[in-house]
N, C-alpha and C positions, 0 to 999 in steps of 0.2 A: 705424561706420566710423572707422578710425584717422586721427588728424590728420597731415597731411603738412607738411613744412617747405618754405617757399617758397625759391626761389633767393636772394632778397634777404636773407632771414633767415640763411641759411647764409653768404652773403658778409659780412654784418655781423658775425656771430660770428667768422669767420676774421679779418677786419680788426681787430676788437677784441683778438684774441689776439696778432697779430704786429706791429701798428702802434700808435704813440702819436699822438694828435692834438694839433696845435698851432694852434688857431685864431688868426688875426691880423686886425686891423682896419686898413684904410687909408683915407685921405680919399676922398670921392666922386670918381669919375673915374679914380683911380689904378689900380684893379683892371684896367680896360680897357687902360690903357697897359702894365701888367705882362703881361697876357695876350697882347697884340699882340707884345710883345718876345719872350716865350717862344715864340709861334708862329713868329715870324721866325727864331728860333734852332733851330726844329724839335723842340722838346721840350714836354712838358706844363707847365702852370702849376706843378704840384706839384714836378716835376723841376727847373724853373727856380729856384724859391724855395729848394729844398734845396741846389742847386748854389751859389747866392748865399751862403747861410749857411755852407756848407763853405769857400767862398773867403774870406769875411770872417774866419772863425775861423782858418784856416791862415795868413792874412796877419798876424793878431794874434800867433799863436804865433811866426811868423818874426821879428816886431819884438821880441818878448821875448828870443828867442835872440840876435838881433843886439845888443841892449842888454847882455845878459850877457857876450857876447864882447868888447864894447867896454870894459866895466868891468874885464875880466880882462887887457886889453892893457897891456903894460908902457910903451908909448909913446903912451898916450891923450892926454897933454898936447900932442902935436903936432897934434891934430885940433880942428876946430870943436867947441864944446860940443854934446853929443848933443841936448839939448833944443832948442837953436837950429837944429841941422841938421834935426831932425824937424819943427820948426815951419816951416822954409823949404820943406819938402816937402808941407806942408798937414796934418800929423798933429797932432791935439789930444788930449792926455791929461788 
């Protein structure tokens, strides 16, 4: 009798082919809070974490572009120093 593939084997092989895994660790109790927040947003935990990462990365790219535009500005001396402004908004680099 020929060996048959189980559906979980097929799914695991497919997932390994098209996805990267990024295991994360959070403090005890934090996972439940994140899961509840994701559920409240109407998305899966994975989708919520991916969206949070995308948001953080795009925000960081925006800050870099803003900084580059500031440095290129001919009248940058008329503004509060950028580091001071960023710090007043809570950004720490």
